[in-house]
C-alpha positions as CSV (number, residue, x, y, z in Angstrom):
1,M,0.1,0.2,-0.1
2,E,2.8,2.5,1.1
3,L,4.6,1.6,-2.6
4,N,1.3,2.2,-4.4
5,N,0.9,5.8,-2.7
6,L,4.5,6.6,-3.3
7,I,4.7,6.2,-7.1
8,H,0.7,7.8,-7.4
9,K,2.2,10.9,-5.2
10,K,5.2,11.1,-7.8
11,F,3.8,10.5,-11.1
12,K,0.3,11.8,-10.9
13,K,1.1,15.5,-11.7
14,W,3.2,14.5,-15.2
15,Y,0.4,11.8,-15.9
16,V,-2.4,14.5,-15.6
17,I,-0.5,17.1,-18.0
18,A,0.5,14.4,-20.9
19,Y,-3.1,12.9,-21.2
20,S,-4.6,16.4,-21.3
21,F,-2.6,17.3,-23.9
22,I,-3.0,14.1,-25.8
23,A,-6.8,14.9,-25.0
24,V,-6.8,18.4,-26.4
25,S,-5.0,17.6,-29.7
26,L,-7.3,14.6,-31.0
27,I,-10.4,16.8,-29.9
28,I,-9.1,19.7,-32.1
29,N,-8.1,17.5,-34.7
30,Q,-11.8,15.8,-34.9
31,V,-13.4,19.0,-34.6
32,L,-11.5,20.1,-37.8
33,I,-12.2,16.6,-39.9
34,Q,-15.8,17.2,-38.8
35,Y,-16.3,20.8,-39.6
36,Y,-14.7,19.5,-43.4
37,F,-16.9,16.7,-43.7
38,S,-20.0,19.1,-42.9
39,N,-18.9,21.8,-45.9
40,Q,-18.2,19.4,-48.8
41,E,-20.7,21.5,-50.9
42,E,-17.7,22.1,-53.6
43,Y,-18.0,19.2,-54.4
44,S,-21.7,18.8,-55.0
45,L,-21.7,21.6,-57.0
46,I,-18.7,19.9,-59.0
47,N,-20.8,17.3,-59.7
48,I,-24.2,19.4,-60.7
49,S,-22.1,21.6,-62.7
50,G,-20.8,18.2,-64.5
51,K,-24.1,17.0,-65.1
52,Q,-25.5,20.6,-66.4
53,R,-22.7,20.7,-68.6
54,M,-23.4,17.0,-70.1
55,L,-27.3,17.7,-70.2
56,S,-26.5,21.1,-72.6
57,Q,-25.1,19.0,-75.0
58,K,-27.7,16.2,-74.9
59,I,-30.2,18.9,-75.6
60,A,-28.3,20.5,-78.2
61,K,-27.8,17.5,-79.9
62,G,-31.4,16.3,-79.8
63,I,-32.3,19.4,-81.5
64,I,-30.0,19.3,-83.8
65,I,-30.7,15.3,-85.0
66,R,-34.6,16.4,-84.9
67,K,-34.0,19.1,-87.3
68,F,-32.7,16.4,-89.9
69,D,-35.2,13.3,-88.5
70,S,-38.0,14.3,-86.3
71,D,-38.6,10.7,-85.6
72,M,-35.1,9.4,-83.9
73,Y,-35.5,12.2,-81.1
74,D,-39.2,12.9,-79.6
75,L,-39.9,15.9,-78.5
76,H,-40.7,14.5,-74.9
77,T,-37.3,13.5,-74.1
78,I,-35.9,17.1,-74.9
79,S,-38.7,18.7,-72.7
80,S,-37.5,15.9,-69.8
81,D,-34.0,16.8,-70.7
82,I,-34.8,20.6,-70.0
83,K,-36.6,20.4,-67.1
84,S,-33.5,18.5,-65.7
85,F,-31.5,21.2,-66.7
86,E,-33.6,24.0,-65.0
87,D,-33.4,21.9,-62.0
88,G,-30.1,21.6,-62.0
89,N,-29.5,25.3,-62.3
90,N,-31.9,26.2,-59.6
91,Y,-30.2,23.7,-57.3
92,I,-26.7,25.2,-58.1
93,K,-28.4,28.6,-57.3
94,Q,-29.2,27.9,-54.0
95,E,-26.2,26.4,-53.3
96,I,-24.3,29.6,-54.1
97,N,-26.5,31.9,-52.6
98,N,-26.6,30.0,-49.3
99,G,-22.9,29.2,-49.2
100,S,-19.4,31.5,-48.8
101,Y,-17.7,31.7,-51.7
102,S,-15.0,33.6,-53.5
103,D,-15.7,36.6,-55.7
104,E,-14.2,34.8,-58.8
105,I,-16.9,32.4,-58.2
106,N,-19.4,34.1,-57.6
107,L,-18.7,36.6,-61.3
108,L,-18.5,33.2,-62.9
109,F,-21.8,32.0,-61.5
110,Q,-23.6,35.3,-62.7
111,S,-22.2,35.0,-66.2
112,I,-23.5,31.0,-66.3
113,Q,-26.7,32.3,-65.2
114,T,-27.0,35.0,-68.4
115,K,-25.9,32.2,-70.7
116,Y,-28.1,29.7,-68.9
117,K,-31.4,32.0,-69.3
118,T,-30.3,33.1,-73.3
119,L,-29.6,29.0,-73.8
120,T,-33.0,27.9,-71.8
121,D,-34.9,30.0,-73.8
122,L,-33.2,29.5,-77.1
123,Y,-34.0,25.4,-76.3
124,K,-37.4,25.9,-75.9
125,K,-38.3,28.0,-78.8
126,S,-36.3,25.4,-80.7
127,I,-38.6,22.1,-79.7
128,N,-41.4,24.3,-80.9
129,E,-42.3,22.9,-84.8
130,K,-43.4,26.0,-85.7
131,Q,-40.3,28.1,-85.3
132,E,-37.5,28.1,-87.7
133,I,-34.4,26.2,-85.5
134,D,-31.1,28.7,-85.8
135,L,-28.4,26.2,-85.2
136,E,-25.5,28.0,-85.5
137,K,-26.7,30.2,-82.6
138,I,-27.6,27.3,-80.6
139,K,-23.8,25.7,-81.3
140,K,-22.3,29.4,-80.3
141,L,-24.1,29.8,-76.9
142,E,-23.7,26.0,-76.0
143,N,-20.3,26.4,-76.5
144,D,-20.0,29.3,-74.6
145,F,-21.7,27.9,-71.8
146,L,-19.5,25.3,-71.8
147,I,-16.4,27.1,-71.4
148,T,-18.0,29.3,-68.7
149,M,-19.3,25.8,-66.8
150,D,-15.3,24.6,-67.1
151,Q,-13.8,27.6,-65.1
152,F,-16.6,27.7,-62.5
153,V,-15.8,23.9,-61.9
154,Y,-12.0,24.7,-61.8
155,S,-12.8,27.3,-59.7
156,L,-14.3,25.1,-57.5
157,D,-12.2,22.5,-57.6
158,E,-9.0,24.8,-57.0
159,N,-11.1,26.4,-53.5
160,A,-11.9,22.6,-51.9
161,S,-8.1,21.8,-52.8
162,S,-7.1,24.9,-50.8
163,K,-9.1,23.8,-47.4
164,I,-8.0,20.1,-47.6
165,K,-4.4,21.6,-48.2
166,Q,-4.9,24.0,-44.7
167,L,-6.4,20.9,-43.1
168,R,-3.8,18.6,-43.6
169,I,-1.3,21.0,-42.4
170,L,-2.8,21.6,-39.3
171,D,-3.4,17.6,-38.8
172,F,0.2,17.4,-39.3
173,I,1.2,19.9,-36.5
174,L,-1.2,18.4,-34.4
175,F,0.6,14.9,-35.1
176,L,3.7,16.3,-34.1
177,L,2.5,18.0,-31.2
178,A,1.1,14.7,-29.6
179,I,4.2,12.4,-31.0
180,V,6.4,15.3,-29.0
181,I,4.0,14.6,-25.9
182,L,4.7,10.8,-26.5
183,F,8.1,11.2,-26.3
184,L,8.1,13.3,-23.2
185,E,6.0,11.0,-21.4
186,L,8.3,8.1,-22.3
187,K,11.8,10.3,-21.2
188,Y,10.3,11.6,-18.0
189,I,7.5,9.2,-17.0
190,F,7.3,5.6,-18.3
191,I,11.3,4.9,-18.2
192,P,11.8,6.3,-14.9
193,L,9.3,4.2,-13.2
194,D,9.8,1.4,-15.4
195,R,13.1,1.3,-13.4
196,Y,11.8,2.0,-10.1
197,I,8.8,-1.2,-10.4
198,T,11.8,-3.2,-12.1
199,K,14.2,-2.8,-8.5
200,V,10.6,-3.3,-6.3
201,V,10.2,-6.5,-8.2
202,H,13.2,-8.3,-8.3
203,F,13.8,-7.3,-4.6
204,L,10.2,-8.8,-4.0
205,N,11.4,-11.9,-6.2
206,R,14.6,-12.4,-4.3
207,K,12.7,-12.9,-1.0
208,N,9.9,-14.8,-2.6
209,R,12.4,-17.6,-4.0
210,E,14.3,-17.6,-1.0
211,T,10.9,-18.3,1.5
212,V,9.8,-20.8,-1.2
213,K,12.9,-22.8,-1.1
214,L,13.1,-23.2,2.8
215,L,9.1,-23.8,2.3
216,K,9.5,-26.7,-0.2
217,E,12.6,-28.3,2.0
218,T,10.9,-28.7,5.1
219,Q,7.5,-30.2,3.6
220,V,9.0,-32.2,0.3
221,L,9.2,-35.4,1.8
222,T,6.0,-35.2,4.0
223,R,4.1,-34.5,1.1
224,E,5.2,-37.2,-1.3
225,N,4.4,-39.6,1.6
226,E,0.7,-38.7,2.0
227,K,0.6,-38.5,-2.0
228,V,1.8,-42.1,-2.0
229,I,-0.2,-43.4,0.8
230,S,-3.6,-41.3,-0.4
231,N,-2.9,-42.9,-4.1
232,L,-2.5,-46.2,-3.0
233,K,-5.4,-46.2,-0.5
234,S,-7.7,-44.7,-3.4
235,F,-6.4,-47.5,-6.0
236,D,-7.7,-50.5,-3.8
237,V,-11.0,-48.5,-3.1
238,A,-11.6,-48.3,-6.7
239,I,-10.5,-51.6,-7.6
240,D,-12.3,-53.3,-5.1
241,N,-15.6,-51.7,-5.9
242,T,-15.4,-51.4,-9.7
243,L,-12.9,-55.0,-11.0
244,L,-12.3,-58.5,-10.4
245,Y,-9.3,-57.5,-9.1
246,C,-6.7,-59.7,-6.1
247,R,-3.4,-59.4,-4.9
248,L,-0.9,-62.6,-4.9
249,N,2.6,-62.8,-3.9
250,K,4.9,-64.7,-6.4
251,L,3.7,-68.1,-5.2
252,G,0.5,-67.7,-6.6
253,E,-1.3,-67.1,-2.9
254,I,-3.8,-64.8,-2.5
255,I,-2.8,-61.7,-0.3
256,H,-5.7,-59.9,-0.4
257,M,-9.0,-59.9,-3.0
258,G,-11.3,-57.7,-4.1
259,K,-15.1,-57.6,-3.1
260,Q,-16.4,-57.9,-6.5
261,F,-14.2,-61.1,-6.9
262,M,-15.7,-62.4,-3.7
263,E,-19.2,-61.7,-4.4
264,L,-18.7,-63.7,-8.0
265,Y,-17.0,-66.7,-6.1
266,E,-19.4,-66.3,-2.8
267,S,-20.0,-70.0,-2.2
268,K,-15.4,-70.3,-2.2
269,V,-14.7,-67.4,0.3
270,N,-15.6,-69.5,3.5
271,Q,-13.4,-72.4,2.4
272,K,-10.3,-70.6,2.8
273,I,-8.7,-71.6,-0.3
274,S,-5.1,-69.7,-0.3
275,N,-3.9,-70.8,-3.7
276,F,-5.4,-68.7,-6.4
277,S,-5.5,-71.4,-8.9
278,E,-7.6,-73.7,-6.9
279,F,-9.9,-70.6,-5.6
280,L,-10.7,-70.1,-9.6
281,T,-11.4,-73.7,-10.7
282,S,-11.6,-77.1,-9.5
283,N,-10.4,-78.5,-12.8
284,V,-6.6,-79.6,-12.1
285,K,-5.5,-79.0,-15.6
286,Q,-6.6,-75.4,-15.7
287,Q,-5.2,-75.5,-12.0
288,L,-1.6,-76.2,-13.9
289,E,-2.4,-73.5,-16.9
290,I,-2.9,-71.0,-14.7
291,N,0.0,-71.9,-12.2
292,S,2.5,-71.9,-15.5
293,I,1.3,-68.3,-16.2
294,I,2.0,-67.3,-12.1
295,Q,5.2,-68.7,-12.7
296,N,6.5,-67.4,-15.4
297,I,5.4,-63.8,-15.0
298,T,7.8,-61.4,-16.3
299,S,8.2,-57.4,-16.0
300,S,6.2,-56.8,-18.7
301,G,3.3,-59.1,-17.7
302,W,0.7,-61.4,-18.9
303,Q,-2.7,-60.8,-20.7
304,G,-4.9,-62.9,-22.5
305,E,-8.5,-64.3,-21.9
306,L,-9.1,-67.4,-19.8
307,K,-12.0,-70.0,-19.9
308,I,-12.9,-71.2,-16.4
309,E,-15.0,-74.1,-15.3
310,Y,-17.0,-72.2,-12.7
311,D,-19.1,-75.3,-12.0
312,K,-19.6,-78.7,-13.0
313,D,-20.7,-78.3,-16.2
314,T,-21.0,-74.3,-15.8
315,Y,-17.8,-71.8,-17.3
316,I,-16.9,-68.4,-17.2
317,W,-15.0,-66.4,-19.4
318,L,-12.1,-64.1,-17.7
319,E,-10.6,-61.2,-19.5
320,T,-7.7,-61.3,-17.2
321,R,-4.2,-59.0,-17.2
322,I,-1.5,-59.6,-14.6
323,S,1.4,-57.4,-13.4
324,L,4.6,-57.5,-11.2
325,I,3.9,-54.3,-8.9
326,N,5.9,-53.1,-5.6
327,Y,3.7,-52.8,-2.7
328,D,5.4,-51.8,0.7
329,G,8.8,-52.8,-0.7
330,A,7.7,-56.4,-1.8
331,E,6.9,-57.5,-5.2
332,Q,3.8,-59.0,-5.7
333,L,1.3,-59.8,-8.6
334,L,-2.1,-57.7,-9.7
335,V,-4.3,-59.6,-11.3
336,T,-7.3,-57.8,-12.8
337,C,-10.0,-59.4,-14.6
338,L,-13.3,-58.7,-16.2
339,D,-16.0,-60.9,-17.1
340,I,-16.5,-61.2,-20.6
341,S,-19.1,-64.5,-21.0
342,K,-22.0,-62.5,-22.2
343,R,-20.0,-61.3,-24.9
344,K,-18.5,-64.6,-25.7
345,Q,-22.2,-66.1,-25.7
346,K,-22.7,-63.2,-28.1
347,E,-19.9,-64.4,-30.3
348,D,-20.7,-67.7,-30.5
349,Y,-24.2,-67.2,-31.3
350,L,-23.2,-64.7,-34.0
351,Q,-20.7,-67.2,-35.5
352,K,-23.2,-70.0,-35.6
353,V,-25.7,-67.5,-37.3
354,N,-23.2,-66.4,-39.9
355,Q,-22.5,-70.5,-40.6
356,E,-26.1,-71.2,-40.8
357,L,-26.3,-68.1,-43.5
358,Y,-23.0,-69.3,-45.2
359,A,-24.7,-72.9,-45.6
360,D,-28.0,-71.5,-47.0
361,K,-26.1,-69.3,-49.3
362,I,-23.8,-72.4,-50.6
363,N,-27.3,-74.3,-50.8
364,Q,-29.0,-71.2,-52.7
365,Q,-26.0,-71.2,-55.2
366,K,-26.1,-75.0,-55.7
367,I,-30.4,-75.0,-56.6
368,I,-28.9,-71.8,-59.1
369,S,-26.3,-73.7,-60.6
370,S,-28.3,-76.3,-61.1
371,Q,-31.3,-74.4,-62.4
372,I,-28.8,-72.7,-64.9
373,V,-27.3,-76.4,-66.1
374,E,-31.1,-77.4,-66.6
375,S,-31.9,-73.9,-68.4
376,Q,-28.8,-74.3,-70.6
377,E,-29.7,-78.1,-71.1
378,N,-33.2,-77.1,-72.1
379,E,-31.7,-74.6,-74.5
380,Q,-30.0,-76.6,-76.5
381,N,-32.6,-79.3,-76.7
382,R,-35.0,-76.3,-77.9
383,I,-32.2,-75.1,-80.7
384,A,-31.7,-78.2,-81.7
385,K,-35.3,-79.3,-82.1
386,E,-35.9,-76.2,-84.1
387,L,-33.1,-76.9,-86.0
388,H,-34.5,-80.6,-86.6
389,D,-38.3,-80.0,-87.0
390,G,-37.6,-76.4,-89.0
391,V,-34.4,-76.2,-90.8
392,G,-33.9,-80.0,-91.2
393,Q,-37.2,-80.7,-92.8
394,M,-36.9,-77.3,-95.1
395,L,-33.4,-79.1,-96.3
396,T,-34.9,-82.2,-97.1
397,G,-37.3,-80.7,-99.1
398,L,-34.9,-78.5,-100.5
399,K,-32.9,-82.0,-101.2
400,F,-36.0,-83.8,-102.6
401,T,-37.0,-80.8,-104.8
402,L,-33.6,-80.7,-106.6
403,E,-34.1,-83.9,-107.2
404,S,-37.1,-84.1,-109.1
405,V,-36.0,-81.4,-111.6
406,E,-36.0,-82.7,-115.2
407,E,-34.2,-80.5,-117.3
408,N,-36.1,-81.5,-120.5
409,D,-39.2,-80.2,-118.7
410,V,-38.4,-76.3,-118.6
411,E,-42.4,-75.2,-117.2
412,E,-41.9,-77.9,-114.5
413,T,-38.5,-76.5,-113.9
414,K,-39.4,-73.1,-113.6
415,E,-41.8,-74.1,-111.5
416,K,-39.9,-75.7,-109.0
417,I,-37.0,-73.5,-109.1
418,K,-40.1,-70.8,-107.3
419,L,-40.4,-73.3,-105.0
420,L,-36.4,-74.0,-104.4
421,K,-36.3,-70.4,-103.9
422,S,-39.5,-70.0,-101.6
423,I,-37.9,-72.9,-99.5
424,T,-34.4,-71.4,-99.5
425,L,-36.3,-68.2,-98.0
426,D,-37.6,-70.4,-95.5
427,I,-35.0,-71.7,-94.1
428,I,-32.8,-68.5,-94.2
429,K,-35.8,-66.7,-92.1
430,N,-35.6,-69.8,-89.9
431,I,-31.9,-70.1,-89.4
432,R,-32.2,-66.1,-88.4
433,N,-34.8,-66.8,-86.0
434,V,-32.5,-69.3,-84.5
435,T,-29.7,-67.4,-84.2
436,F,-31.4,-64.2,-83.0
437,N,-32.4,-66.3,-79.9
438,L,-29.0,-67.3,-79.1
439,T,-27.0,-63.7,-79.5
440,P,-29.0,-61.0,-82.0
441,P,-26.5,-59.9,-84.3
442,E,-28.0,-56.3,-83.6
443,L,-26.2,-56.5,-80.1
444,E,-22.7,-55.9,-81.8
445,D,-23.5,-54.2,-84.4
446,Y,-25.6,-51.6,-83.6
447,G,-25.7,-51.7,-80.0
448,L,-28.4,-52.5,-77.0
449,I,-31.1,-49.9,-77.6
450,S,-31.2,-51.3,-80.9
451,A,-31.1,-55.3,-80.2
452,I,-34.1,-54.3,-77.5
453,E,-35.9,-52.6,-80.5
454,K,-35.8,-55.8,-82.7
455,L,-36.6,-57.8,-79.5
456,V,-39.5,-55.6,-79.2
457,I,-40.7,-56.4,-82.9
458,E,-40.0,-59.6,-82.9
459,L,-42.5,-60.5,-79.8
460,R,-45.1,-58.6,-81.0
461,K,-45.1,-60.5,-84.4
462,Y,-45.3,-63.8,-82.1
463,T,-47.5,-62.6,-79.1
464,D,-50.9,-60.4,-79.0
465,K,-49.2,-58.3,-76.5
466,N,-49.0,-54.6,-76.4
467,I,-45.0,-54.0,-76.0
468,Q,-43.7,-50.6,-76.0
469,L,-40.3,-49.2,-75.7
470,V,-39.3,-45.6,-74.8
471,N,-36.4,-44.5,-74.8
472,Q,-35.3,-41.2,-73.1
473,T,-31.9,-41.5,-73.6
474,E,-29.8,-38.8,-75.7
475,T,-26.1,-40.5,-75.0
476,I,-24.2,-43.3,-76.9
477,F,-23.5,-45.6,-74.5
478,S,-20.3,-47.5,-74.3
479,F,-20.2,-51.0,-72.7
480,D,-18.3,-54.0,-72.7
481,N,-19.6,-57.2,-74.5
482,S,-20.5,-59.0,-71.5
483,V,-22.4,-55.9,-70.0
484,K,-24.3,-56.0,-73.3
485,I,-25.6,-59.2,-73.1
486,N,-26.5,-59.4,-69.6
487,V,-28.3,-56.5,-69.6
488,Y,-30.2,-57.5,-72.7
489,R,-30.6,-61.5,-71.1
490,I,-32.5,-59.5,-68.0
491,I,-34.1,-57.6,-70.5
492,Q,-35.5,-60.6,-72.2
493,E,-36.3,-62.6,-69.1
494,A,-38.3,-59.8,-67.4
495,L,-40.3,-59.8,-70.9
496,N,-40.6,-63.8,-70.9
497,N,-42.1,-63.4,-67.0
498,S,-44.3,-60.7,-68.2
499,I,-45.7,-62.8,-70.8
500,K,-45.7,-66.2,-69.9
501,Y,-46.7,-66.0,-66.1
502,A,-48.1,-62.5,-65.4
503,D,-51.2,-62.7,-68.1
504,S,-50.4,-58.7,-68.8
505,E,-52.2,-57.2,-71.7
506,F,-49.3,-54.2,-72.0
507,I,-46.0,-54.1,-71.4
508,L,-43.8,-50.6,-71.4
509,I,-39.7,-50.7,-71.7
510,K,-38.4,-47.5,-70.4
511,F,-34.9,-46.3,-70.7
512,F,-34.1,-43.1,-68.8
513,E,-30.4,-41.5,-68.2
514,S,-29.3,-39.3,-65.0
515,D,-25.5,-38.3,-64.4
516,E,-23.6,-41.4,-64.1
517,I,-26.7,-43.9,-64.2
518,L,-28.2,-45.4,-67.1
519,S,-31.8,-46.9,-65.5
520,I,-34.1,-49.5,-67.8
521,S,-37.4,-50.5,-66.5
522,V,-39.8,-53.2,-67.3
523,V,-43.2,-52.6,-66.3
524,D,-46.3,-54.6,-67.0
525,D,-50.0,-54.8,-65.9
526,G,-50.2,-58.5,-64.9
527,K,-51.7,-60.2,-61.7
528,G,-48.4,-59.3,-59.9
529,F,-47.4,-61.7,-57.2
530,N,-46.0,-61.3,-53.4
531,F,-42.4,-62.3,-53.7
532,E,-41.7,-63.9,-50.3
533,E,-44.5,-66.3,-51.0
534,I,-43.0,-67.7,-54.4
535,N,-41.6,-71.5,-54.0
536,D,-38.0,-71.0,-54.1
537,L,-37.7,-73.4,-57.1
538,D,-40.6,-71.7,-59.3
539,K,-39.6,-70.7,-62.7
540,P,-40.4,-67.1,-62.2
541,K,-38.4,-67.0,-58.6
542,M,-35.5,-68.5,-60.5
543,G,-35.8,-66.4,-63.4
544,M,-35.6,-63.4,-60.7
545,L,-32.7,-64.7,-59.0
546,F,-30.6,-65.3,-62.8
547,M,-31.4,-61.7,-63.1
548,K,-29.9,-60.6,-59.8
549,E,-27.1,-62.7,-60.5
550,R,-26.2,-61.2,-63.7
551,A,-27.1,-57.5,-62.3
552,S,-24.4,-58.3,-59.8
553,F,-21.8,-59.5,-62.5
554,I,-21.7,-56.2,-63.9
555,N,-21.8,-54.1,-61.0
556,S,-25.3,-53.1,-61.3
557,R,-28.7,-53.0,-59.2
558,I,-31.8,-54.5,-60.0
559,F,-35.1,-53.8,-58.1
560,I,-38.2,-55.4,-58.2
561,Q,-41.7,-54.4,-56.9
562,S,-45.1,-56.3,-57.7
563,K,-48.0,-56.8,-55.8
564,P,-51.0,-58.9,-56.3
565,N,-53.2,-57.6,-58.7
566,R,-51.1,-54.6,-59.0
567,G,-48.6,-55.6,-62.0
568,T,-45.0,-55.8,-61.6
569,K,-42.1,-53.3,-62.0
570,I,-38.2,-54.4,-62.3
571,T,-35.8,-51.7,-62.7
572,L,-31.9,-52.1,-63.5
573,N,-29.9,-49.5,-62.6
574,I,-26.1,-49.5,-64.6
575,P,-23.0,-47.3,-64.0
576,I,-22.6,-45.6,-67.4
577,K,-19.6,-44.0,-69.2
578,K,-20.7,-41.1,-71.7
579,E,-19.3,-40.5,-75.1
580,H,-19.9,-36.9,-76.6
């Protein structure tokens, strides 16, 4: 308190003087700046004068243009500009009359008013269509007005620049005065005060260090002992209440057992078993395993999971950690355990469920594989039958017709040649149908959409279904052959299901593209179905499983939506790469 009073008395006077000078200089500077900003009429007059100059030129230009072409510049625009010209002049007149300006500016303003009145009257007469326009007079008066207005603007600008220069000089003087005051404060107040305070602080720090050193030397041993005892007690209490915990000697004998351990093995507590392995389990093999772990403990300890026979045919899992510690000067073993029996039960259950799911998946793959083989065999038999019954018989007929041709009978030969041509065309048609059902040539030659269009046309011929194709894409898609074939087969399978099993009358195939997805949907108005209620071996469901397998093979996704009597919608989403 005495030190504060001494410093206050010594430096109070200089503080008051220094801060007073700074405050006064700032106030003066601020007053001058505010005064300058409140007297900025010159710049406003300069802006309005420039606008007047522009309007004068615009009006004169409009009058001249109108004389030669009255349609290019209407009277309403010129009248509006003259009105703005008059308003601007009234504003300048009001500001000049209300302000304080030099004699030169006032004289120039009077000269402008004279020219303004003459020029305005001439403008108004010129827009009167009944009077003749004197263009030379307009040009001369307008040129005199512009020259006088330029002189008026230059005078206003010089007047404003003079005020700014005066303000800068005064501001610089105040700035220098503030710098001088700050320098004097630094030299006569702050530096002496800093030296005095530094001297006092050094003295106090030295005394404080000496006091702290003595205090530490007398209390350090007591604090360390109290801290160790407190930590050990807290540690024991915390472990007793939260963990399966006990302390052993190096022979595996129990020194202390925590509350949680005693509650878990409540039936053995009264038996006074001292050996830890015997306390945990009555299984001799497990006892030997635990004793081996205890005997081989090193400084790094041991950690692992123990499956303990808790009771006859009852097991518990303990996640165990055994550490070597120093307790009251003696080496002991700290054993901490966590009962993970429930977690192990869940892991066993999950493993069992995963095995069952894996087995189901394998069985499903076997069923799919057998159906694929069966489908391939059926397809081969169908192709063989078509070739035998169709193409084979036609070739036989072609052979017999050729053998029956008589060279001498010209008329009969011509008829047989016509018959041969007809048979040949039928053979070609049948071969094309067979090859189309295998892999349509349009798929390789013209792309996916063209092949689907061809498929739709063929199905319309052989069925009475109304099948429509809507292509809303504008992109040329670049697919690998495997992608094109699998997409084609998926659409073919969807159409086959709609025709054979859905009893549908209308089928819509729609192509739609987004930024990175080609979406193909097949929608029918058939009887629909509940997918979960269909037997796994039914042909419709097997066909859908084949479609899903094909979609997965080409990294695509397929969605099947159907309800009884509400039709079916199958959507295939394919990642795409666009070619422009």
